[in-house]
N, CA, C and O atoms as a printed pandas DataFrame, in Angstrom:
     atom_number atom_name residue_name chain_id  residue_number  x_coord  y_coord  z_coord
0              1         N          MET        A               1   57.003   75.680   69.657
1              2        CA          MET        A               1   58.430   75.966   69.568
2              3         C          MET        A               1   58.798   76.133   68.095
3              4         O          MET        A               1   58.441   75.302   67.259
4              5         N          SER        A               2   59.511   77.209   67.787
5              6        CA          SER        A               2   59.907   77.463   66.408
6              7         C          SER        A               2   60.964   76.457   65.967
7              8         O          SER        A               2   61.558   75.762   66.792
8              9         N          SER        A               3   61.191   76.388   64.657
9             10        CA          SER        A               3   62.209   75.459   64.157
10            11         C          SER        A               3   63.598   75.865   64.641
11            12         O          SER        A               3   64.436   74.997   64.886
12            13         N          LEU        A               4   63.864   77.174   64.785
13            14        CA          LEU        A               4   65.153   77.622   65.310
14            15         C          LEU        A               4   65.330   77.169   66.754
15            16         O          LEU        A               4   66.393   76.677   67.132
16            17         N          GLU        A               5   64.280   77.339   67.559
17            18        CA          GLU        A               5   64.346   76.882   68.949
18            19         C          GLU        A               5   64.506   75.364   69.014
19            20         O          GLU        A               5   65.256   74.848   69.842
20            21         N          SER        A               6   63.797   74.655   68.135
21            22        CA          SER        A               6   63.909   73.190   68.089
22            23         C          SER        A               6   65.323   72.763   67.714
23            24         O          SER        A               6   65.861   71.817   68.288
24            25         N          ASN        A               7   65.923   73.458   66.752
25            26        CA          ASN        A               7   67.285   73.119   66.340
26            27         C          ASN        A               7   68.290   73.419   67.443
27            28         O          ASN        A               7   69.217   72.641   67.668
28            29         N          ARG        A               8   68.113   74.544   68.134
29            30        CA          ARG        A               8   68.998   74.867   69.270
30            31         C          ARG        A               8   68.867   73.795   70.347
31            32         O          ARG        A               8   69.868   73.351   70.910
32            33         N          GLN        A               9   67.643   73.384   70.630
33            34        CA          GLN        A               9   67.423   72.364   71.660
34            35         C          GLN        A               9   68.016   71.025   71.230
35            36         O          GLN        A               9   68.595   70.311   72.049
36            37         N          ALA        A              10   67.874   70.681   69.946
37            38        CA          ALA        A              10   68.453   69.421   69.453
38            39         C          ALA        A              10   69.968   69.430   69.610
39            40         O          ALA        A              10   70.555   68.414   69.983
40            41         N          ALA        A              11   70.608   70.565   69.330
41            42        CA          ALA        A              11   72.065   70.657   69.490
42            43         C          ALA        A              11   72.451   70.494   70.955
43            44         O          ALA        A              11   73.391   69.763   71.271
44            45         N          ALA        A              12   71.739   71.164   71.847
45            46        CA          ALA        A              12   72.021   71.040   73.281
46            47         C          ALA        A              12   71.817   69.599   73.748
47            48         O          ALA        A              12   72.640   69.058   74.487
48            49         N          ASP        A              13   70.725   68.987   73.317
49            50        CA          ASP        A              13   70.428   67.604   73.705
50            51         C          ASP        A              13   71.460   66.627   73.141
51            52         O          ASP        A              13   71.831   65.659   73.804
52            53         N          PHE        A              14   71.922   66.882   71.918
53            54        CA          PHE        A              14   72.963   66.063   71.295
54            55         C          PHE        A              14   74.182   65.973   72.223
55            56         O          PHE        A              14   74.630   64.875   72.554
56            57         N          PHE        A              15   74.712   67.120   72.638
57            58        CA          PHE        A              15   75.902   67.113   73.486
58            59         C          PHE        A              15   75.609   66.527   74.863
59            60         O          PHE        A              15   76.406   65.757   75.398
60            61         N          GLU        A              16   74.478   66.887   75.426
61            62        CA          GLU        A              16   74.158   66.412   76.774
62            63         C          GLU        A              16   73.918   64.898   76.802
63            64         O          GLU        A              16   74.499   64.192   77.626
64            65         N          GLN        A              17   73.074   64.410   75.913
65            66        CA          GLN        A              17   72.703   62.996   75.965
66            67         C          GLN        A              17   73.794   62.080   75.417
67            68         O          GLN        A              17   74.140   61.086   76.055
68            69         N          ILE        A              18   74.335   62.399   74.253
69            70        CA          ILE        A              18   75.330   61.524   73.624
70            71         C          ILE        A              18   76.646   61.572   74.388
71            72         O          ILE        A              18   77.193   60.531   74.749
72            73         N          TRP        A              19   77.152   62.765   74.633
73            74        CA          TRP        A              19   78.485   62.881   75.226
74            75         C          TRP        A              19   78.467   62.882   76.745
75            76         O          TRP        A              19   79.187   62.094   77.359
76            77         N          ASN        A              20   77.676   63.731   77.367
77            78        CA          ASN        A              20   77.747   63.867   78.816
78            79         C          ASN        A              20   77.046   62.746   79.568
79            80         O          ASN        A              20   77.549   62.275   80.588
80            81         N          GLN        A              21   75.893   62.317   79.076
81            82        CA          GLN        A              21   75.171   61.231   79.737
82            83         C          GLN        A              21   75.607   59.857   79.225
83            84         O          GLN        A              21   75.198   58.830   79.767
84            85         N          LYS        A              22   76.436   59.842   78.183
85            86        CA          LYS        A              22   76.962   58.592   77.598
86            87         C          LYS        A              22   75.836   57.662   77.147
87            88         O          LYS        A              22   75.930   56.443   77.294
88            89         N          ASP        A              23   74.774   58.248   76.599
89            90        CA          ASP        A              23   73.607   57.491   76.146
90            91         C          ASP        A              23   73.812   57.067   74.692
91            92         O          ASP        A              23   73.534   57.831   73.767
92            93         N          GLU        A              24   74.295   55.861   74.504
93            94        CA          GLU        A              24   74.571   55.373   73.149
94            95         C          GLU        A              24   73.317   55.364   72.284
95            96         O          GLU        A              24   73.401   55.601   71.079
96            97         N          SER        A              25   72.158   55.096   72.875
97            98        CA          SER        A              25   70.922   55.069   72.077
98            99         C          SER        A              25   70.591   56.447   71.506
99           100         O          SER        A              25   69.870   56.542   70.513
100          101         N          ALA        A              26   71.108   57.520   72.120
101          102        CA          ALA        A              26   70.864   58.866   71.605
102          103         C          ALA        A              26   71.535   59.069   70.252
103          104         O          ALA        A              26   71.090   59.900   69.461
104          105         N          ILE        A              27   72.602   58.321   69.978
105          106        CA          ILE        A              27   73.260   58.405   68.669
106          107         C          ILE        A              27   72.241   58.088   67.573
107          108         O          ILE        A              27   72.222   58.739   66.528
108          109         N          ASP        A              28   71.395   57.083   67.818
109          110        CA          ASP        A              28   70.381   56.698   66.836
110          111         C          ASP        A              28   69.312   57.772   66.674
111          112         O          ASP        A              28   68.732   57.908   65.597
112          113         N          ARG        A              29   69.048   58.531   67.724
113          114        CA          ARG        A              29   68.019   59.582   67.659
114          115         C          ARG        A              29   68.525   60.856   67.002
115          116         O          ARG        A              29   67.759   61.556   66.341
116          117         N          PHE        A              30   69.820   61.168   67.178
117          118        CA          PHE        A              30   70.322   62.473   66.773
118          119         C          PHE        A              30   71.204   62.493   65.529
119          120         O          PHE        A              30   71.470   63.566   64.988
120          121         N          ILE        A              31   71.661   61.342   65.065
121          122        CA          ILE        A              31   72.589   61.341   63.931
122          123         C          ILE        A              31   71.993   60.537   62.770
123          124         O          ILE        A              31   71.575   59.392   62.939
124          125         N          ALA        A              32   71.965   61.162   61.593
125          126        CA          ALA        A              32   71.441   60.497   60.397
126          127         C          ALA        A              32   72.311   59.287   60.046
127          128         O          ALA        A              32   73.509   59.269   60.331
128          129         N          LEU        A              33   71.703   58.291   59.432
129          130        CA          LEU        A              33   72.437   57.076   59.042
130          131         C          LEU        A              33   73.662   57.392   58.214
131          132         O          LEU        A              33   74.702   56.754   58.375
132          133         N          ASP        A              34   73.551   58.385   57.316
133          134        CA          ASP        A              34   74.651   58.709   56.403
134          135         C          ASP        A              34   75.298   60.059   56.722
135          136         O          ASP        A              34   75.885   60.695   55.847
136          137         N          ALA        A              35   75.187   60.492   57.984
137          138        CA          ALA        A              35   75.755   61.787   58.376
138          139         C          ALA        A              35   77.249   61.833   58.071
139          140         O          ALA        A              35   77.966   60.846   58.235
140          141         N          ALA        A              36   77.696   62.989   57.629
141          142        CA          ALA        A              36   79.115   63.163   57.291
142          143         C          ALA        A              36   79.656   64.386   58.012
143          144         O          ALA        A              36   78.923   65.318   58.342
144          145         N          GLY        A              37   80.956   64.353   58.243
145          146        CA          GLY        A              37   81.613   65.484   58.875
146          147         C          GLY        A              37   82.956   65.736   58.226
147          148         O          GLY        A              37   83.309   65.087   57.242
148          149         N          ASN        A              38   83.705   66.675   58.772
149          150        CA          ASN        A              38   84.994   67.037   58.191
150          151         C          ASN        A              38   86.160   66.238   58.775
151          152         O          ASN        A              38   87.267   66.312   58.244
152          153         N          ASP        A              39   85.947   65.484   59.843
153          154        CA          ASP        A              39   87.024   64.725   60.461
154          155         C          ASP        A              39   87.059   63.315   59.878
155          156         O          ASP        A              39   86.154   62.521   60.134
156          157         N          PRO        A              40   88.102   62.991   59.092
157          158        CA          PRO        A              40   88.149   61.665   58.471
158          159         C          PRO        A              40   88.186   60.530   59.485
159          160         O          PRO        A              40   87.779   59.413   59.165
160          161         N          LYS        A              41   88.665   60.790   60.706
161          162        CA          LYS        A              41   88.688   59.737   61.723
162          163         C          LYS        A              41   87.283   59.301   62.112
163          164         O          LYS        A              41   87.057   58.145   62.469
164          165         N          PHE        A              42   86.333   60.245   62.039
165          166        CA          PHE        A              42   84.966   59.898   62.386
166          167         C          PHE        A              42   84.250   59.219   61.222
167          168         O          PHE        A              42   83.169   58.658   61.402
168          169         N          GLY        A              43   84.841   59.265   60.033
169          170        CA          GLY        A              43   84.264   58.582   58.888
170          171         C          GLY        A              43   82.922   59.153   58.494
171          172         O          GLY        A              43   82.592   60.291   58.829
172          173         N          VAL        A              44   82.153   58.355   57.781
173          174        CA          VAL        A              44   80.835   58.763   57.310
174          175         C          VAL        A              44   79.799   57.821   57.908
175          176         O          VAL        A              44   79.963   56.601   57.894
176          177         N          GLY        A              45   78.754   58.399   58.422
177          178        CA          GLY        A              45   77.637   57.613   58.901
178          179         C          GLY        A              45   77.589   57.437   60.400
179          180         O          GLY        A              45   78.572   57.621   61.117
180          181         N          ARG        A              46   76.409   57.075   60.836
181          182        CA          ARG        A              46   76.122   56.901   62.254
182          183         C          ARG        A              46   77.008   55.851   62.910
183          184         O          ARG        A              46   77.492   56.063   64.022
184          185         N          GLU        A              47   77.228   54.726   62.244
185          186        CA          GLU        A              47   77.997   53.644   62.878
186          187         C          GLU        A              47   79.470   54.001   63.016
187          188         O          GLU        A              47   80.115   53.603   63.986
188          189         N          SER        A              48   80.003   54.739   62.067
189          190        CA          SER        A              48   81.381   55.202   62.175
190          191         C          SER        A              48   81.505   56.173   63.346
191          192         O          SER        A              48   82.468   56.105   64.110
192          193         N          PHE        A              49   80.533   57.078   63.491
193          194        CA          PHE        A              49   80.510   57.988   64.639
194          195         C          PHE        A              49   80.469   57.185   65.937
195          196         O          PHE        A              49   81.195   57.491   66.883
196          197         N          ARG        A              50   79.625   56.163   65.981
197          198        CA          ARG        A              50   79.472   55.349   67.191
198          199         C          ARG        A              50   80.805   54.715   67.598
199          200         O          ARG        A              50   81.135   54.678   68.783
200          201         N          GLU        A              51   81.568   54.219   66.629
201          202        CA          GLU        A              51   82.868   53.598   66.942
202          203         C          GLU        A              51   83.834   54.611   67.535
203          204         O          GLU        A              51   84.535   54.299   68.497
204          205         N          GLN        A              52   83.887   55.814   66.983
205          206        CA          GLN        A              52   84.758   56.855   67.535
206          207         C          GLN        A              52   84.271   57.298   68.909
207          208         O          GLN        A              52   85.080   57.537   69.805
208          209         N          TRP        A              53   82.977   57.409   69.080
209          210        CA          TRP        A              53   82.378   57.770   70.371
210          211         C          TRP        A              53   82.802   56.770   71.445
211          212         O          TRP        A              53   83.157   57.160   72.558
212          213         N          LYS        A              54   82.765   55.488   71.109
213          214        CA          LYS        A              54   83.182   54.447   72.061
214          215         C          LYS        A              54   84.653   54.603   72.437
215          216         O          LYS        A              54   85.014   54.443   73.603
216          217         N          LYS        A              55   85.508   54.914   71.454
217          218        CA          LYS        A              55   86.940   55.105   71.729
218          219         C          LYS        A              55   87.169   56.284   72.663
219          220         O          LYS        A              55   87.965   56.191   73.598
220          221         N          TRP        A              56   86.478   57.389   72.416
221          222        CA          TRP        A              56   86.636   58.562   73.279
222          223         C          TRP        A              56   86.229   58.241   74.714
223          224         O          TRP        A              56   86.946   58.576   75.656
224          225         N          HIS        A              57   85.080   57.593   74.877
225          226        CA          HIS        A              57   84.611   57.288   76.233
226          227         C          HIS        A              57   85.463   56.224   76.916
227          228         O          HIS        A              57   85.606   56.244   78.139
228          229         N          ALA        A              58   86.026   55.307   76.157
229          230        CA          ALA        A              58   86.902   54.291   76.748
230          231         C          ALA        A              58   88.191   54.930   77.266
231          232         O          ALA        A              58   88.714   54.516   78.301
232          233         N          ALA        A              59   88.698   55.923   76.562
233          234        CA          ALA        A              59   89.949   56.583   76.949
234          235         C          ALA        A              59   89.726   57.656   78.016
235          236         O          ALA        A              59   90.569   57.844   78.894
236          237         N          PHE        A              60   88.597   58.357   77.943
237          238        CA          PHE        A              60   88.301   59.477   78.838
238          239         C          PHE        A              60   86.949   59.232   79.524
239          240         O          PHE        A              60   85.941   59.807   79.114
240          241         N          PRO        A              61   86.918   58.395   80.551
241          242        CA          PRO        A              61   85.635   58.042   81.188
242          243         C          PRO        A              61   84.863   59.239   81.744
243          244         O          PRO        A              61   83.639   59.180   81.864
244          245         N          ASP        A              62   85.563   60.321   82.083
245          246        CA          ASP        A              62   84.894   61.499   82.634
246          247         C          ASP        A              62   84.719   62.613   81.588
247          248         O          ASP        A              62   84.535   63.776   81.946
248          249         N          LEU        A              63   84.775   62.264   80.329
249          250        CA          LEU        A              63   84.632   63.228   79.238
250          251         C          LEU        A              63   83.380   64.081   79.440
251          252         O          LEU        A              63   82.309   63.570   79.769
252          253         N          HIS        A              64   83.537   65.396   79.234
253          254        CA          HIS        A              64   82.393   66.286   79.419
254          255         C          HIS        A              64   82.475   67.465   78.452
255          256         O          HIS        A              64   83.529   68.080   78.288
256          257         N          PHE        A              65   81.358   67.763   77.824
257          258        CA          PHE        A              65   81.224   68.944   76.964
258          259         C          PHE        A              65   80.388   69.981   77.709
259          260         O          PHE        A              65   79.240   69.725   78.073
260          261         N          ASP        A              66   80.973   71.146   77.929
261          262        CA          ASP        A              66   80.249   72.276   78.499
262          263         C          ASP        A              66   79.856   73.174   77.328
263          264         O          ASP        A              66   80.706   73.852   76.750
264          265         N          VAL        A              67   78.580   73.178   76.982
265          266        CA          VAL        A              67   78.096   73.995   75.868
266          267         C          VAL        A              67   78.036   75.437   76.340
267          268         O          VAL        A              67   77.351   75.760   77.310
268          269         N          ARG        A              68   78.766   76.303   75.636
269          270        CA          ARG        A              68   78.879   77.702   76.035
270          271         C          ARG        A              68   77.940   78.614   75.258
271          272         O          ARG        A              68   77.510   79.647   75.771
272          273         N          GLU        A              69   77.618   78.233   74.013
273          274        CA          GLU        A              69   76.783   79.101   73.180
274          275         C          GLU        A              69   76.230   78.289   72.021
275          276         O          GLU        A              69   76.916   77.431   71.463
276          277         N          ILE        A              70   74.970   78.571   71.662
277          278        CA          ILE        A              70   74.348   77.928   70.502
278          279         C          ILE        A              70   73.667   79.017   69.678
279          280         O          ILE        A              70   72.862   79.793   70.192
280          281         N          ILE        A              71   74.006   79.060   68.390
281          282        CA          ILE        A              71   73.424   80.022   67.462
282          283         C          ILE        A              71   72.796   79.233   66.315
283          284         O          ILE        A              71   73.432   78.342   65.752
284          285         N          ALA        A              72   71.563   79.556   65.973
285          286        CA          ALA        A              72   70.874   78.853   64.894
286          287         C          ALA        A              72   70.356   79.826   63.861
287          288         O          ALA        A              72   69.838   80.894   64.188
288          289         N          GLU        A              73   70.505   79.436   62.601
289          290        CA          GLU        A              73   69.937   80.194   61.490
290          291         C          GLU        A              73   69.512   79.181   60.441
291          292         O          GLU        A              73   70.345   78.462   59.888
292          293         N          GLY        A              74   68.227   79.126   60.170
293          294        CA          GLY        A              74   67.722   78.104   59.258
294          295         C          GLY        A              74   68.012   76.731   59.844
295          296         O          GLY        A              74   67.731   76.473   61.014
296          297         N          ASP        A              75   68.575   75.855   59.023
297          298        CA          ASP        A              75   68.898   74.508   59.511
298          299         C          ASP        A              75   70.365   74.378   59.947
299          300         O          ASP        A              75   70.835   73.271   60.210
300          301         N          ARG        A              76   71.088   75.501   60.023
301          302        CA          ARG        A              76   72.489   75.508   60.465
302          303         C          ARG        A              76   72.547   75.918   61.933
303          304         O          ARG        A              76   71.936   76.904   62.346
304          305         N          VAL        A              77   73.298   75.133   62.713
305          306        CA          VAL        A              77   73.421   75.397   64.135
306          307         C          VAL        A              77   74.898   75.402   64.501
307          308         O          VAL        A              77   75.629   74.461   64.192
308          309         N          VAL        A              78   75.327   76.464   65.158
309          310        CA          VAL        A              78   76.710   76.599   65.608
310          311         C          VAL        A              78   76.713   76.448   67.132
311          312         O          VAL        A              78   76.021   77.173   67.846
312          313         N          THR        A              79   77.502   75.495   67.605
313          314        CA          THR        A              79   77.620   75.253   69.040
314          315         C          THR        A              79   79.070   75.462   69.452
315          316         O          THR        A              79   79.975   74.804   68.940
316          317         N          ARG        A              80   79.278   76.390   70.387
317          318        CA          ARG        A              80   80.619   76.611   70.938
318          319         C          ARG        A              80   80.697   75.860   72.249
319          320         O          ARG        A              80   79.814   75.979   73.099
320          321         N          TRP        A              81   81.777   75.069   72.413
321          322        CA          TRP        A              81   81.867   74.191   73.579
322          323         C          TRP        A              81   83.277   74.168   74.171
323          324         O          TRP        A              81   84.253   74.586   73.548
324          325         N          HIS        A              82   83.336   73.659   75.408
325          326        CA          HIS        A              82   84.597   73.454   76.126
326          327         C          HIS        A              82   84.602   71.991   76.560
327          328         O          HIS        A              82   83.703   71.541   77.270
328          329         N          LEU        A              83   85.620   71.259   76.128
329          330        CA          LEU        A              83   85.728   69.827   76.399
330          331         C          LEU        A              83   86.752   69.592   77.500
331          332         O          LEU        A              83   87.852   70.143   77.462
332          333         N          THR        A              84   86.383   68.765   78.489
333          334        CA          THR        A              84   87.324   68.367   79.532
334          335         C          THR        A              84   87.269   66.853   79.699
335          336         O          THR        A              84   86.283   66.206   79.348
336          337         N          GLY        A              85   88.342   66.313   80.236
337          338        CA          GLY        A              85   88.387   64.887   80.517
338          339         C          GLY        A              85   89.739   64.505   81.087
339          340         O          GLY        A              85   90.681   65.297   81.087
340          341         N          THR        A              86   89.815   63.279   81.572
341          342        CA          THR        A              86   91.053   62.753   82.134
342          343         C          THR        A              86   91.347   61.426   81.463
343          344         O          THR        A              86   90.481   60.554   81.391
344          345         N          HIS        A              87   92.565   61.271   80.972
345          346        CA          HIS        A              87   92.955   60.047   80.257
346          347         C          HIS        A              87   93.296   58.942   81.261
347          348         O          HIS        A              87   94.463   58.662   81.532
348          349         N          THR        A              88   92.248   58.329   81.800
349          350        CA          THR        A              88   92.425   57.255   82.788
350          351         C          THR        A              88   91.975   55.901   82.251
351          352         O          THR        A              88   91.998   54.908   82.979
352          353         N          GLY        A              89   91.570   55.853   80.995
353          354        CA          GLY        A              89   91.051   54.618   80.429
354          355         C          GLY        A              89   91.980   54.023   79.395
355          356         O          GLY        A              89   93.190   53.938   79.600
356          357         N          ALA        A              90   91.404   53.615   78.292
357          358        CA          ALA        A              90   92.114   52.916   77.216
358          359         C          ALA        A              90   93.133   53.821   76.527
359          360         O          ALA        A              90   93.090   55.045   76.654
360          361         N          ASP        A              91   94.044   53.192   75.801
361          362        CA          ASP        A              91   95.003   53.930   74.978
362          363         C          ASP        A              91   94.237   54.819   74.003
363          364         O          ASP        A              91   93.147   54.476   73.544
364          365         N          TYR        A              92   94.836   55.970   73.699
365          366        CA          TYR        A              92   94.230   56.869   72.721
366          367         C          TYR        A              92   95.335   57.488   71.894
367          368         O          TYR        A              92   96.308   58.009   72.438
368          369         N          LEU        A              93   95.190   57.434   70.581
369          370        CA          LEU        A              93   96.178   57.952   69.634
370          371         C          LEU        A              93   97.575   57.397   69.935
371          372         O          LEU        A              93   98.579   58.100   69.814
372          373         N          GLY        A              94   97.614   56.129   70.326
373          374        CA          GLY        A              94   98.885   55.471   70.595
374          375         C          GLY        A              94   99.474   55.769   71.953
375          376         O          GLY        A              94  100.564   55.294   72.273
376          377         N          LYS        A              95   98.777   56.547   72.758
377          378        CA          LYS        A              95   99.262   56.934   74.088
378          379         C          LYS        A              95   98.516   56.109   75.137
379          380         O          LYS        A              95   97.286   56.079   75.169
380          381         N          SER        A              96   99.294   55.440   75.997
381          382        CA          SER        A              96   98.651   54.656   77.052
382          383         C          SER        A              96   98.102   55.591   78.127
383          384         O          SER        A              96   98.509   56.748   78.231
384          385         N          SER        A              97   97.187   55.076   78.909
385          386        CA          SER        A              97   96.536   55.848   79.959
386          387         C          SER        A              97   97.577   56.534   80.837
387          388         O          SER        A              97   98.487   55.893   81.363
388          389         N          SER        A              98   97.428   57.845   80.984
389          390        CA          SER        A              98   98.457   58.625   81.672
390          391         C          SER        A              98   97.917   59.452   82.831
391          392         O          SER        A              98   98.694   59.977   83.628
392          393         N          GLY        A              99   96.618   59.572   82.936
393          394        CA          GLY        A              99   96.036   60.455   83.940
394          395         C          GLY        A              99   96.060   61.914   83.523
395          396         O          GLY        A              99   95.684   62.793   84.300
396          397         N          ALA        A             100   96.502   62.178   82.290
397          398        CA          ALA        A             100   96.573   63.559   81.800
398          399         C          ALA        A             100   95.181   64.171   81.745
399          400         O          ALA        A             100   94.226   63.547   81.283
400          401         N          LYS        A             101   95.091   65.402   82.226
401          402        CA          LYS        A             101   93.833   66.146   82.147
402          403         C          LYS        A             101   93.859   66.985   80.875
403          404         O          LYS        A             101   94.859   67.626   80.553
404          405         N          ILE        A             102   92.743   66.967   80.166
405          406        CA          ILE        A             102   92.624   67.753   78.943
406          407         C          ILE        A             102   91.523   68.789   79.115
407          408         O          ILE        A             102   90.536   68.563   79.815
408          409         N          ALA        A             103   91.714   69.929   78.464
409          410        CA          ALA        A             103   90.708   70.990   78.443
410          411         C          ALA        A             103   90.930   71.775   77.158
411          412         O          ALA        A             103   91.946   72.455   77.011
412          413         N          VAL        A             104   89.985   71.684   76.230
413          414        CA          VAL        A             104   90.113   72.360   74.943
414          415         C          VAL        A             104   88.773   72.969   74.532
415          416         O          VAL        A             104   87.703   72.527   74.950
416          417         N          ASP        A             105   88.876   73.997   73.699
417          418        CA          ASP        A             105   87.688   74.658   73.173
418          419         C          ASP        A             105   87.459   74.232   71.729
419          420         O          ASP        A             105   88.390   73.865   71.012
420          421         N          GLY        A             106   86.188   74.293   71.323
421          422        CA          GLY        A             106   85.863   73.965   69.947
422          423         C          GLY        A             106   84.511   74.513   69.538
423          424         O          GLY        A             106   83.755   75.052   70.347
424          425         N          VAL        A             107   84.236   74.355   68.252
425          426        CA          VAL        A             107   82.985   74.802   67.654
426          427         C          VAL        A             107   82.495   73.703   66.720
427          428         O          VAL        A             107   83.273   73.133   65.955
428          429         N          SER        A             108   81.219   73.415   66.786
429          430        CA          SER        A             108   80.582   72.487   65.847
430          431         C          SER        A             108   79.554   73.257   65.036
431          432         O          SER        A             108   78.747   74.005   65.587
432          433         N          ILE        A             109   79.588   73.069   63.726
433          434        CA          ILE        A             109   78.608   73.671   62.830
434          435         C          ILE        A             109   77.858   72.513   62.185
435          436         O          ILE        A             109   78.420   71.763   61.387
436          437         N          ASP        A             110   76.588   72.376   62.537
437          438        CA          ASP        A             110   75.806   71.235   62.090
438          439         C          ASP        A             110   74.596   71.653   61.277
439          440         O          ASP        A             110   74.030   72.727   61.482
440          441         N          THR        A             111   74.206   70.781   60.343
441          442        CA          THR        A             111   72.930   70.908   59.659
442          443         C          THR        A             111   71.967   69.990   60.392
443          444         O          THR        A             111   72.179   68.780   60.458
444          445         N          ILE        A             112   70.916   70.566   60.938
445          446        CA          ILE        A             112   69.944   69.796   61.719
446          447         C          ILE        A             112   68.574   69.965   61.088
447          448         O          ILE        A             112   68.125   71.083   60.836
448          449         N          LYS        A             113   67.916   68.843   60.837
449          450        CA          LYS        A             113   66.556   68.865   60.292
450          451         C          LYS        A             113   65.729   67.856   61.072
451          452         O          LYS        A             113   66.116   66.696   61.219
452          453         N          ASP        A             114   64.590   68.310   61.566
453          454        CA          ASP        A             114   63.692   67.466   62.360
454          455         C          ASP        A             114   64.428   66.805   63.529
455          456         O          ASP        A             114   64.168   65.650   63.867
456          457         N          GLY        A             115   65.358   67.562   64.146
457          458        CA          GLY        A             115   66.063   67.069   65.319
458          459         C          GLY        A             115   67.204   66.120   65.045
459          460         O          GLY        A             115   67.766   65.545   65.977
460          461         N          VAL        A             116   67.565   65.939   63.766
461          462        CA          VAL        A             116   68.604   64.981   63.382
462          463         C          VAL        A             116   69.759   65.715   62.698
463          464         O          VAL        A             116   69.543   66.544   61.815
464          465         N          VAL        A             117   70.984   65.400   63.117
465          466        CA          VAL        A             117   72.170   65.989   62.501
466          467         C          VAL        A             117   72.425   65.288   61.168
467          468         O          VAL        A             117   72.632   64.075   61.125
468          469         N          LEU        A             118   72.409   66.064   60.082
469          470        CA          LEU        A             118   72.635   65.523   58.743
470          471         C          LEU        A             118   74.111   65.583   58.361
471          472         O          LEU        A             118   74.632   64.680   57.706
472          473         N          ASP        A             119   74.778   66.659   58.779
473          474        CA          ASP        A             119   76.220   66.790   58.550
474          475         C          ASP        A             119   76.786   67.782   59.548
475          476         O          ASP        A             119   76.056   68.565   60.157
476          477         N          GLY        A             120   78.099   67.734   59.701
477          478        CA          GLY        A             120   78.710   68.632   60.663
478          479         C          GLY        A             120   80.145   68.966   60.309
479          480         O          GLY        A             120   80.812   68.259   59.553
480          481         N          PHE        A             121   80.592   70.068   60.883
481          482        CA          PHE        A             121   81.970   70.523   60.727
482          483         C          PHE        A             121   82.458   70.916   62.116
483          484         O          PHE        A             121   81.858   71.769   62.770
484          485         N          ASP        A             122   83.546   70.294   62.567
485          486        CA          ASP        A             122   84.093   70.586   63.887
486          487         C          ASP        A             122   85.449   71.251   63.749
487          488         O          ASP        A             122   86.300   70.797   62.984
488          489         N          ALA        A             123   85.645   72.328   64.492
489          490        CA          ALA        A             123   86.938   73.002   64.582
490          491         C          ALA        A             123   87.261   73.086   66.070
491          492         O          ALA        A             123   86.485   73.623   66.860
492          493         N          TRP        A             124   88.420   72.545   66.437
493          494        CA          TRP        A             124   88.780   72.520   67.849
494          495         C          TRP        A             124   90.288   72.516   68.006
495          496         O          TRP        A             124   91.022   72.319   67.038
496          497         N          ASP        A             125   90.743   72.734   69.223
497          498        CA          ASP        A             125   92.164   72.847   69.518
498          499         C          ASP        A             125   92.805   71.455   69.603
499          500         O          ASP        A             125   93.165   70.991   70.685
500          501         N          SER        A             126   92.940   70.807   68.462
501          502        CA          SER        A             126   93.522   69.457   68.450
502          503         C          SER        A             126   95.019   69.485   68.764
503          504         O          SER        A             126   95.552   68.504   69.282
504          505         N          LEU        A             127   95.706   70.592   68.460
505          506        CA          LEU        A             127   97.118   70.717   68.824
506          507         C          LEU        A             127   97.260   70.776   70.344
507          508         O          LEU        A             127   98.062   70.045   70.926
508          509         N          GLY        A             128   96.482   71.644   70.979
509          510        CA          GLY        A             128   96.502   71.736   72.439
510          511         C          GLY        A             128   96.125   70.419   73.089
511          512         O          GLY        A             128   96.697   70.042   74.112
512          513         N          PHE        A             129   95.168   69.719   72.506
513          514        CA          PHE        A             129   94.753   68.406   73.008
514          515         C          PHE        A             129   95.931   67.433   72.986
515          516         O          PHE        A             129   96.189   66.748   73.975
516          517         N          ARG        A             130   96.643   67.371   71.866
517          518        CA          ARG        A             130   97.783   66.453   71.741
518          519         C          ARG        A             130   98.934   66.846   72.673
519          520         O          ARG        A             130   99.640   65.982   73.193
520          521         N          GLU        A             131   99.116   68.144   72.877
521          522        CA          GLU        A             131  100.130   68.606   73.830
522          523         C          GLU        A             131   99.755   68.185   75.250
523          524         O          GLU        A             131  100.596   67.663   75.981
524          525         N          GLN        A             132   98.518   68.404   75.639
525          526        CA          GLN        A             132   98.062   68.052   76.980
526          527         C          GLN        A             132   98.112   66.555   77.221
527          528         O          GLN        A             132   98.365   66.108   78.340
528          529         N          LEU        A             133   97.872   65.786   76.181
529          530        CA          LEU        A             133   97.895   64.335   76.292
530          531         C          LEU        A             133   99.338   63.794   76.329
531          532         O          LEU        A             133   99.568   62.647   76.712
532          533         N          GLY        A             134  100.296   64.630   75.929
533          534        CA          GLY        A             134  101.707   64.218   75.944
534          535         C          GLY        A             134  102.141   63.528   74.678
535          536         O          GLY        A             134  103.178   62.864   74.661
536          537         N          ILE        A             135  101.370   63.667   73.610
537          538        CA          ILE        A             135  101.724   63.048   72.327
538          539         C          ILE        A             135  102.788   63.873   71.615
539          540         O          ILE        A             135  103.688   63.333   70.973
540          541         N          ILE        A             136  102.665   65.204   71.741
541          542        CA          ILE        A             136  103.670   66.093   71.156
542          543         C          ILE        A             136  104.131   67.086   72.228
543          544         O          ILE        A             136  103.404   67.371   73.180
544          545         N          LYS        A             137  105.327   67.598   72.059
545          546        CA          LYS        A             137  105.856   68.579   73.009
546          547         C          LYS        A             137  105.290   69.949   72.679
547          548         O          LYS        A             137  105.140   70.299   71.509
548          549         N          PRO        A             138  104.977   70.724   73.712
549          550        CA          PRO        A             138  104.483   72.094   73.464
550          551         C          PRO        A             138  105.542   72.890   72.686
551          552         O          PRO        A             138  106.745   72.702   72.867
552          553         N          LEU        A             139  105.062   73.770   71.829
553          554        CA          LEU        A             139  105.951   74.622   71.048
554          555         C          LEU        A             139  106.591   75.692   71.902
555          556         O          LEU        A             139  107.372   76.499   71.398
């Protein structure tokens, strides 16, 4: 398997195992100790990611990422995804459990080396997410 194929597979496995299968141990396999991203809420490093991951799963027990496309060039991997879930769990962003269904699109751009995410950049419909959750009124 080429390094491009390996990186594409690592990205697919990242979303499937960490997010969809809720395998916390996969965080240790796929995320570097000092991994950084563009979302300050996720902080820097594997343990900061783990804390945010726990919050997402506590609030949205049925959280699911549908990976729509993966493009790899060198050690950069772009994953286009569709996120769905239902807010039936813990409070999230100050909003108590409401049963609200969410569905948003996003893209992750990650640096992957030897199957491990070193850094990432996520762009997603956070406005639509907050509207669907009832935190802000639709425009």
